[in-house]
Backbone as a chain_set.jsonl record, in Angstrom:
{"seq": "XXXXXXXXXXXXXXXXXXXXXXXXXXXXXXXXXXXXXXXXXXXXXXXXXXXXXXXXXXXXXXXXXXXXXXXXXXXXXXXXXXXXXXXXXXXXXXXXXXXXXXXXX", "coords": {"N": [[-20.82, 3.862, -19.812], [-20.567, 2.228, -16.722], [-23.088, 1.433, -14.282], [-23.128, 2.164, -10.881], [-24.554, 0.524, -8.35], [-26.185, 1.356, -5.39], [-26.773, -0.632, -3.017], [-27.74, -3.68, -1.319], [-25.486, -6.393, -0.466], [-25.25, -9.72, -0.005], [-23.686, -12.507, 1.285], [-21.76, -9.847, 2.875], [-18.891, -8.084, 1.493], [-16.604, -8.045, 3.323], [-17.454, -10.248, 4.909], [-17.339, -12.343, 3.051], [-14.608, -12.358, 2.522], [-13.467, -13.084, 4.957], [-13.264, -16.011, 5.581], [-11.718, -16.695, 3.404], [-9.322, -15.187, 3.3], [-7.295, -16.143, 5.275], [-6.352, -18.413, 3.963], [-4.678, -17.577, 1.992], [-1.396, -17.353, 0.592], [0.104, -15.09, 1.203], [-0.986, -14.041, 3.458], [-0.575, -12.802, 6.74], [-1.283, -14.102, 9.081], [-2.633, -14.607, 12.258], [-3.432, -16.475, 13.969], [-5.967, -16.244, 14.815], [-9.413, -15.846, 13.822], [-9.91, -13.63, 11.048], [-10.69, -10.167, 11.608], [-12.279, -8.193, 9.824], [-12.439, -4.987, 8.309], [-13.562, -2.618, 5.949], [-11.227, -0.492, 4.638], [-10.861, 1.232, 2.579], [-10.618, 1.936, -0.954], [-11.091, 1.565, -4.534], [-12.949, 1.705, -7.624], [-12.976, 0.403, -10.959], [-14.189, 1.218, -14.202], [-16.127, -0.79, -16.289], [-16.701, -0.475, -19.549], [-18.653, -1.923, -20.905], [-20.33, -2.658, -18.924], [-20.496, -5.18, -17.77], [-18.739, -6.466, -15.978], [-17.852, -6.076, -12.632], [-15.262, -4.25, -11.176], [-13.055, -3.977, -8.602], [-10.772, -2.525, -6.373], [-10.03, -3.305, -3.346], [-9.359, -2.23, -0.055], [-8.651, -3.717, 2.92], [-8.64, -3.95, 6.469], [-7.296, -6.032, 8.891], [-8.042, -6.566, 12.094], [-7.431, -8.504, 13.924], [-4.962, -9.072, 14.96], [-2.03, -7.787, 16.694], [0.282, -5.63, 15.726], [-2.561, -4.365, 13.745], [-3.162, -5.596, 10.399], [-3.081, -4.512, 7.035], [-4.564, -5.092, 3.899], [-4.453, -5.203, 0.337], [-6.869, -6.013, -1.837], [-7.661, -7.105, -4.899], [-10.629, -7.373, -6.762], [-13.107, -8.993, -8.834], [-16.447, -8.911, -10.111], [-18.955, -10.984, -11.317], [-21.736, -11.88, -13.418], [-22.177, -14.491, -14.093], [-20.605, -17.716, -13.611], [-17.055, -17.691, -13.998], [-15.433, -19.218, -16.481], [-12.987, -21.701, -16.009], [-11.791, -20.513, -13.81], [-12.004, -21.415, -11.222], [-10.129, -21.687, -9.177], [-9.689, -19.098, -8.358], [-12.022, -18.208, -7.294], [-13.698, -16.484, -4.821], [-16.174, -16.48, -3.628], [-19.807, -16.515, -3.699], [-22.411, -14.073, -3.881], [-25.477, -12.409, -3.07], [-26.716, -9.835, -4.846], [-28.555, -6.883, -4.355], [-29.838, -5.688, -6.571], [-28.832, -6.771, -8.984], [-28.863, -9.519, -8.647], [-27.55, -12.861, -8.248], [-24.031, -12.912, -7.79], [-20.751, -13.777, -8.822], [-17.729, -13.769, -7.215], [-14.405, -12.93, -7.629], [-10.888, -13.344, -6.986], [-8.487, -11.247, -8.258], [-5.765, -11.161, -8.326]], "CA": [[-20.369, 3.92, -18.443], [-21.259, 1.294, -15.839], [-23.881, 1.988, -13.19], [-22.79, 1.671, -9.554], [-25.788, 0.425, -7.57], [-26.048, 1.485, -3.933], [-27.742, -1.615, -2.556], [-27.191, -4.687, -0.41], [-24.745, -7.546, -0.966], [-25.326, -10.713, 1.066], [-22.975, -11.882, 2.386], [-20.995, -8.637, 2.553], [-17.523, -8.355, 1.034], [-15.766, -8.525, 4.438], [-17.887, -11.589, 5.309], [-16.798, -13.28, 2.061], [-13.148, -12.403, 2.624], [-13.026, -13.614, 6.264], [-12.725, -17.376, 5.511], [-10.805, -16.802, 2.261], [-8.048, -14.5, 3.551], [-6.249, -16.946, 5.921], [-5.851, -19.446, 3.046], [-3.783, -16.984, 1.003], [-0.005, -17.513, 1.011], [0.659, -13.814, 1.655], [-1.642, -13.633, 4.71], [0.393, -12.829, 7.839], [-1.75, -15.074, 10.054], [-2.551, -14.232, 13.662], [-3.946, -17.579, 14.767], [-7.355, -15.911, 15.137], [-10.181, -15.49, 12.628], [-9.787, -12.21, 10.71], [-11.723, -9.181, 11.96], [-12.068, -7.302, 8.689], [-13.217, -3.791, 8.005], [-13.146, -1.973, 4.707], [-10.478, 0.724, 4.931], [-10.891, 2.097, 1.409], [-10.561, 1.255, -2.24], [-11.625, 2.267, -5.7], [-13.518, 0.84, -8.667], [-12.731, 0.729, -12.357], [-15.397, 1.117, -14.994], [-16.211, -1.652, -17.463], [-17.592, 0.237, -20.471], [-19.761, -2.792, -21.291], [-21.197, -2.828, -17.768], [-20.643, -6.603, -17.484], [-17.866, -6.92, -14.898], [-17.493, -5.122, -11.595], [-13.834, -4.322, -10.874], [-12.835, -3.19, -7.398], [-9.533, -2.681, -5.624], [-10.516, -3.09, -1.989], [-8.378, -2.209, 1.026], [-9.261, -4.189, 4.163], [-7.767, -4.039, 7.634], [-7.559, -7.145, 9.792], [-7.734, -6.108, 13.45], [-7.328, -9.652, 14.833], [-3.622, -9.135, 15.54], [-1.463, -6.54, 17.182], [-0.573, -4.587, 15.159], [-3.456, -4.75, 12.652], [-2.566, -5.669, 9.073], [-3.933, -4.018, 5.959], [-4.37, -5.833, 2.656], [-5.033, -4.709, -0.91], [-7.492, -7.184, -2.446], [-8.353, -6.795, -6.154], [-11.793, -8.238, -6.951], [-14.045, -8.785, -9.934], [-17.793, -9.412, -9.87], [-19.506, -11.468, -12.585], [-23.114, -12.364, -13.365], [-22.13, -15.937, -14.303], [-19.28, -18.224, -13.242], [-15.965, -17.437, -14.938], [-14.917, -20.519, -16.9], [-11.575, -21.945, -15.778], [-11.253, -19.669, -12.739], [-12.441, -21.921, -9.909], [-9.049, -21.458, -8.209], [-9.717, -17.699, -7.936], [-13.344, -17.874, -6.761], [-13.785, -16.183, -3.398], [-17.498, -16.921, -3.22], [-20.939, -15.896, -4.369], [-23.218, -13.198, -3.035], [-26.725, -11.945, -3.662], [-26.755, -8.386, -5.029], [-29.937, -6.428, -4.237], [-30.404, -5.291, -7.855], [-28.343, -7.605, -10.087], [-29.002, -10.948, -8.367], [-26.353, -13.58, -7.811], [-22.729, -12.48, -8.321], [-19.59, -14.604, -8.546], [-16.686, -12.815, -6.835], [-13.096, -13.543, -7.872], [-9.607, -12.714, -6.695], [-7.866, -10.876, -9.528], [-4.3, -11.236, -8.236]], "C": [[-21.219, 2.979, -17.601], [-22.026, 2.051, -14.754], [-23.415, 1.347, -11.879], [-24.073, 1.699, -8.733], [-25.458, 0.545, -6.083], [-27.139, 0.629, -3.318], [-27.065, -2.607, -1.614], [-26.401, -5.747, -1.173], [-24.677, -8.527, 0.194], [-24.716, -12.03, 0.601], [-22.196, -10.659, 1.917], [-19.597, -9.021, 2.074], [-16.607, -8.765, 2.188], [-16.153, -9.921, 4.918], [-17.368, -12.648, 4.342], [-15.289, -13.45, 2.216], [-12.656, -13.062, 3.913], [-12.54, -15.063, 6.192], [-11.666, -17.541, 4.415], [-9.406, -16.286, 2.594], [-6.982, -15.384, 4.204], [-5.645, -18.025, 5.018], [-4.866, -18.901, 2.015], [-2.335, -17.053, 1.485], [0.631, -16.233, 1.552], [0.014, -13.301, 2.952], [-0.658, -13.798, 5.869], [-0.008, -13.783, 8.954], [-1.541, -14.647, 11.491], [-2.942, -15.394, 14.567], [-5.388, -17.371, 15.193], [-8.105, -15.649, 13.837], [-10.024, -13.995, 12.329], [-10.98, -11.397, 11.204], [-11.566, -8.051, 10.937], [-13.008, -6.113, 8.676], [-12.683, -3.214, 6.711], [-12.484, -0.644, 5.059], [-10.497, 1.698, 3.758], [-10.892, 1.273, 0.146], [-11.08, 2.137, -3.349], [-12.1, 1.24, -6.712], [-13.072, 1.334, -10.027], [-14.015, 0.477, -13.131], [-15.21, 0.14, -16.146], [-17.179, -0.969, -18.414], [-18.796, -0.594, -20.916], [-20.742, -3.023, -20.141], [-21.385, -4.274, -17.341], [-19.895, -7.054, -16.237], [-17.642, -5.788, -13.913], [-16.029, -5.32, -11.253], [-13.579, -3.399, -9.686], [-11.48, -3.532, -6.787], [-9.874, -2.295, -4.185], [-9.359, -3.148, -1.0], [-9.113, -2.628, 2.294], [-8.215, -4.245, 5.266], [-8.249, -5.177, 8.512], [-7.09, -6.744, 11.187], [-7.562, -7.266, 14.434], [-5.95, -9.771, 15.483], [-3.175, -7.784, 16.059], [-0.027, -6.471, 16.689], [-1.532, -5.144, 14.098], [-2.675, -4.796, 11.33], [-3.582, -5.201, 8.036], [-3.547, -4.716, 4.667], [-5.067, -5.119, 1.506], [-5.553, -5.934, -1.651], [-8.213, -6.768, -3.727], [-9.436, -7.84, -6.433], [-12.479, -7.947, -8.281], [-15.361, -9.462, -9.575], [-18.407, -9.766, -11.224], [-20.927, -11.977, -12.372], [-23.24, -13.85, -13.607], [-20.745, -16.421, -13.874], [-18.273, -17.975, -14.368], [-15.3, -18.766, -15.26], [-13.408, -20.624, -16.67], [-10.969, -21.163, -14.625], [-11.697, -20.134, -11.348], [-11.402, -21.658, -8.823], [-9.073, -20.037, -7.64], [-11.06, -17.286, -7.332], [-13.279, -17.657, -5.251], [-15.127, -16.665, -2.856], [-18.573, -16.273, -4.07], [-21.717, -15.063, -3.363], [-24.461, -12.783, -3.808], [-26.734, -10.415, -3.654], [-28.212, -7.949, -5.066], [-30.607, -6.038, -5.532], [-30.074, -6.316, -8.941], [-28.491, -9.107, -9.861], [-27.67, -11.577, -7.97], [-25.115, -13.102, -8.559], [-21.667, -13.486, -7.914], [-18.42, -13.649, -8.347], [-15.333, -13.526, -6.871], [-11.953, -12.668, -7.4], [-8.925, -12.453, -8.033], [-6.352, -11.082, -9.504], [-3.744, -12.508, -8.834]], "O": [[-22.441, 2.934, -17.747], [-21.656, 3.16, -14.366], [-23.32, 0.123, -11.785], [-24.616, 2.768, -8.453], [-24.538, -0.11, -5.592], [-28.268, 1.076, -3.118], [-25.939, -2.38, -1.169], [-26.619, -5.969, -2.364], [-24.119, -8.217, 1.248], [-25.183, -12.612, -0.378], [-21.996, -10.457, 0.719], [-19.176, -10.166, 2.239], [-15.885, -9.753, 2.053], [-15.28, -10.702, 5.297], [-16.995, -13.741, 4.77], [-14.76, -14.55, 2.06], [-11.528, -13.554, 3.952], [-11.459, -15.338, 6.713], [-10.818, -18.43, 4.497], [-8.412, -16.898, 2.203], [-5.845, -15.385, 3.732], [-4.54, -18.499, 5.281], [-4.282, -19.667, 1.249], [-2.071, -16.834, 2.667], [1.61, -16.304, 2.294], [0.411, -12.263, 3.481], [0.018, -14.823, 5.967], [0.856, -14.234, 9.707], [-0.418, -14.358, 11.905], [-2.802, -15.312, 15.787], [-5.97, -18.227, 15.859], [-7.489, -15.264, 12.843], [-10.005, -13.181, 13.252], [-12.117, -11.87, 11.217], [-10.825, -7.091, 11.153], [-14.194, -6.218, 8.987], [-11.492, -3.313, 6.418], [-13.093, 0.218, 5.692], [-10.177, 2.874, 3.931], [-11.136, 0.067, 0.17], [-11.454, 3.291, -3.138], [-11.715, 0.072, -6.671], [-12.824, 2.524, -10.225], [-14.825, -0.371, -12.757], [-14.238, 0.237, -16.895], [-18.371, -0.89, -18.117], [-19.839, -0.041, -21.264], [-21.848, -3.521, -20.351], [-22.336, -4.579, -16.622], [-20.367, -7.933, -15.516], [-17.285, -4.676, -14.301], [-15.594, -6.455, -11.058], [-13.849, -2.2, -9.747], [-11.102, -4.701, -6.702], [-9.991, -1.115, -3.855], [-8.488, -4.011, -1.099], [-10.079, -1.983, 2.7], [-7.049, -4.551, 5.018], [-9.432, -5.283, 8.836], [-5.892, -6.6, 11.431], [-7.547, -7.047, 15.645], [-5.794, -10.5, 16.462], [-3.855, -6.773, 15.884], [0.819, -7.204, 17.202], [-1.341, -6.258, 13.609], [-1.658, -4.12, 11.174], [-4.779, -5.463, 8.151], [-2.367, -4.909, 4.374], [-6.126, -4.514, 1.676], [-4.771, -6.797, -2.05], [-9.27, -6.14, -3.657], [-9.185, -9.042, -6.35], [-12.443, -6.826, -8.788], [-15.392, -10.447, -8.838], [-18.387, -8.963, -12.157], [-21.277, -12.444, -11.289], [-24.299, -14.426, -13.357], [-19.812, -15.623, -13.782], [-18.618, -18.046, -15.548], [-14.67, -19.372, -14.392], [-12.647, -19.749, -17.083], [-9.748, -21.15, -14.472], [-11.756, -19.337, -10.412], [-11.761, -21.428, -7.668], [-8.536, -19.796, -6.559], [-11.221, -16.143, -6.905], [-12.858, -18.538, -4.503], [-15.199, -17.198, -1.749], [-18.281, -15.572, -5.038], [-21.685, -15.317, -2.158], [-24.486, -12.806, -5.039], [-26.757, -9.786, -2.596], [-29.025, -8.58, -5.74], [-31.836, -6.051, -5.606], [-30.944, -6.685, -9.73], [-28.27, -9.892, -10.783], [-26.785, -10.913, -7.431], [-25.133, -12.911, -9.775], [-21.679, -13.99, -6.791], [-18.146, -12.813, -9.209], [-15.138, -14.566, -6.242], [-12.03, -11.44, -7.408], [-8.805, -13.363, -8.853], [-5.725, -11.169, -10.56], [-2.53, -12.712, -8.832]]}, "num_chains": 1, "name": "protein.A"}
C-alpha cells in the first residue's frame, strides 16, 4: 500500500493548474485568469508506491457562474518518457522531492 504524505507541494496543485487549464480544448474560458479552488477528489493506490494517482475536482470562480472541472493527475519521481504533451508542470514535494505532474486524460 502506498503512503500518502501530508506535507507541502510547491507550487500547489491549483497554482500548477492555473496557467495550464485555459490551454485545454474543453476549458469554457471566461477571458480572465482562472481562480481555482480544490472542490474535492480522490486518490488511487499504486501498490508499488511509485506513481501518485489523483482525480481532482477544481472549481474556477473567475466566471459567472463558476465552472467545475474533473482533472485526473499522476505524479512521478522522474519525467515520463514520451509524455511531454501531457506534462502540467513540476513541483517540489516536502518529503519526496521533485515531482513531475501529468494530465491523465
